[in-house]
Structures are given as C-alpha cells and as structure tokens.
C-alpha positions in Angstrom: 36.2 -1.8 -13.8 32.7 -0.4 -15.4 29.8 -2.4 -16.6 27.6 -0.7 -18.7 23.9 -1.4 -18.5 21.6 -1.3 -21.4 18.0 -1.1 -22.0 17.8 -4.8 -22.9 19.6 -6.0 -19.9 17.3 -4.0 -17.6 14.3 -5.0 -19.0 15.1 -8.9 -19.1 16.1 -8.3 -15.5 19.6 -10.0 -17.1 22.7 -10.3 -14.4 24.6 -12.7 -16.9 27.0 -9.8 -18.1 27.3 -8.3 -14.8 28.1 -11.3 -13.1 31.6 -12.4 -14.2 32.8 -9.2 -13.2 31.4 -9.1 -10.2 32.5 -12.6 -9.2 36.4 -11.8 -10.5 36.2 -8.9 -8.3 35.0 -10.6 -5.3 37.8 -13.1 -5.4 40.1 -10.5 -4.0 38.3 -8.3 -2.0 40.9 -6.6 -0.7 42.3 -5.6 -4.0 39.3 -4.9 -5.5 37.6 -2.5 -2.7 35.7 0.4 -4.3 36.7 -0.4 -8.2 33.4 -0.9 -9.6 31.2 1.1 -11.3 28.1 1.3 -13.5 27.3 3.5 -16.9 23.6 3.3 -17.6 22.7 3.5 -21.1 19.0 3.8 -21.1 17.4 6.2 -23.6 14.6 8.6 -22.6 12.7 11.1 -24.0 14.1 14.7 -24.0 11.3 16.0 -21.6 12.0 13.4 -19.2 13.3 15.0 -16.0 13.6 11.6 -14.1 16.9 10.6 -12.6 17.6 6.7 -13.4 16.6 6.3 -10.1 13.6 7.4 -10.3 12.9 4.9 -13.3 11.1 1.6 -12.0 12.9 -1.1 -14.6 16.2 0.4 -13.4 15.4 0.2 -10.0 14.1 -3.0 -10.2 17.4 -4.7 -12.0 19.3 -3.1 -9.1 16.9 -4.7 -6.6 17.4 -7.8 -7.9 21.1 -7.2 -8.5 21.3 -6.9 -4.4 19.3 -9.9 -4.0 22.3 -11.8 -5.0 24.9 -9.7 -4.2 24.3 -7.7 -0.8 28.0 -7.0 -0.3 28.5 -5.4 -3.6 28.5 -2.3 -2.3 32.1 -3.1 -0.9 33.3 -3.0 -4.2 31.4 0.1 -5.5 33.6 2.7 -6.1 32.6 5.2 -3.2 34.6 8.5 -4.0 32.8 8.6 -7.5 29.5 8.6 -5.9 28.6 5.3 -6.8 27.9 3.8 -3.2 25.2 6.9 -3.1 23.7 6.1 -6.5 23.3 2.6 -5.6 21.6 3.3 -2.6 19.3 5.5 -4.6 18.1 2.4 -6.3 17.0 0.8 -3.1 16.0 3.5 -0.8 13.1 5.7 -1.0 14.2 9.4 -1.5 13.5 12.4 -3.4 15.5 15.2 -4.9 16.0 18.6 -4.0 17.6 21.4 -6.7 19.6 22.5 -4.0 20.7 19.9 -1.8 20.3 17.1 -4.4 18.9 13.8 -3.4 17.5 13.2 0.4 16.7 9.8 1.3 13.7 8.7 3.6 16.2 8.7 7.0 14.5 5.3 8.5 15.0 3.6 5.0 18.8 4.6 4.7 19.5 3.7 8.3 17.9 0.1 7.7 19.6 0.1 4.4 23.6 1.1 5.9 22.7 -1.3 8.7 21.7 -4.5 6.1 24.6 -3.4 4.2 27.1 -3.4 7.1 26.0 -6.8 8.4 26.3 -8.4 4.8 29.7 -7.1 3.6 31.2 -7.8 7.3 29.5 -11.4 7.1 31.2 -11.8 3.3 34.2 -10.4 4.6 34.7 -12.6 7.4 33.7 -15.4 4.6 37.1 -13.9 3.0 39.0 -14.3 6.4 39.0 -10.5 6.4 38.0 -8.3 9.0 38.2 -4.6 8.3 35.5 -2.7 10.2 37.4 0.3 9.0 36.1 0.2 5.6 32.7 -0.7 7.1 33.0 2.2 9.0 34.1 4.6 5.8 31.0 2.7 4.1 28.4 3.8 6.7 30.0 7.6 6.5 29.9 7.9 2.9 26.5 7.6 3.6 26.1 10.0 6.4 26.3 7.6 9.2 28.7 7.1 12.0 29.3 3.8 13.6 30.7 3.6 17.0 33.6 1.2 16.7 32.3 -0.4 19.6 29.5 -1.5 17.0 31.5 -4.3 15.8 32.0 -6.1 18.7 28.3 -7.2 18.4 29.0 -8.8 15.3 
C-alpha cells in the first residue's frame, strides 16, 4: 500500500489522509507487516541537491507522524528501503557519495531501541509475539539484537 505525500499535506502537518490507511493496516498487523510505503511529491528547484530527509518541512511531518504512530516502522516495506528512509527522517545523518547515508551511531542506536520497544508493546497489545521480526527490523538498520534481549521485555 502506497501513500502519496504532497507539499500541501506536508506544510499543514496534516495526517488526515494517511490516518485511514495506517489504521486499516494496523487492524491486521501480521498480514500488513512490511506493506506500507510513502511516495513523496515535493517540488524542488532543479539545482537543489538535498535529499527529502534534508528538508525540514518533510522531516517535521514525519516527526509528527512518528509521535502519533510510533509502531509504524513495523508496517513499512523494509525490503524497498522504506524503513531506512523513515529513519533518515528522524535520525541525524549525513550523505557520502560512495557510502550513501551515514547515520549518527548513537542517535541510530536510540532510534532502533525505541522502535523495538514501541513495536513490541504494540504487537503485544494485538497478542502477537514476533521477536524474529523485531530482530530483522533492527538488522535492517545495522543492529544485531541478542535473542536474550527479548526476555527483558
């Protein structure tokens, strides 16, 4: 499922268009896992070299979205890079021409752990225990969580 995020929606910090899609997917987390993505339609001058994650207005919209749906990363299409792009909206980073996106290690670590806790809590609310997916989510962002970690939750 794809949501097109346009400039007007971004400037108004409007979540009303995405809300029904997310809430529909959230009703069946197992079936909906890793199915959601964003298409960003935000015009920029041709000489603007910035990535979307470097544009403050876009980042602010994603910060608001994350505050309302902290478990959303579970629904994102990880294989297409959507989880990494989502993290880039929320975590300090820089771009390297050869290596691509380079996150601040400490900030990414805090983000990953926060998302693991949020998603775990959300899944438990749906009576779903899926630590394998949580480990995979962390691995997608470069972190390997020991299975014993989940016994603490």
